[in-house]
C-alpha positions, 0 to 999 in steps of 0.5 A: 771398573771401565764401561763402554756405554752402549747406544744400542737398545734391545730391538723392538720386536715388530715395532713394539717395545718394553720400558723397563722402570725398577723401583727398588726397596731402598727407594731408588728409581732406575729407568731409561732416562737415569741409565741413558744419563749415566752412560752419556756420562761416562762415554763424554766424561761431563754431566753438563755435556751429557745433560746437553746431549740429552736435551736437559739442564745440568741441574737436572741431570745433577738432580738425577745423579744426587737422587740415585747416590742417596737412594742407593747410598753410595756414589755412581760418579766421580767428579773433579770440580771445573775451573781453568784445568777443566773438570769431569765426571766418571762413573764409580764402580757402583754406577758401572755395575748399575748400568750393566745390570740394568741394561741385562735386565732389559734384555731379559725382560725383552726377550721374555716379553717377545711373544707377549708384545707380538700377542699384543701388536695382533689385538685389534687387527684381525 
């Protein structure tokens, strides 16, 4: 499954934003950082390049991917060893579905919360 990562986030309402983290029953924690990492890996084809783009070490990037793999019970990346011929990483079908479902949930939550975010923003302003 091909994925075209989105660089855009849902538009904040009047400068307010909702940040979504999902804690699955499996123990997996999925939030904006892990999803951004997967999107950047999909874009660059490299865990190390994705880490650099997100100002994170290769080790930290790999730890986040391994955490997802362990808790989901299926790999989110397919990797090839580096060396003279290069290497690389690409999202598996599960990884692409994770990103797509998270972004859909994020958009739905943002839309559903818009009026509440606006109301919270008005507290103390008048």
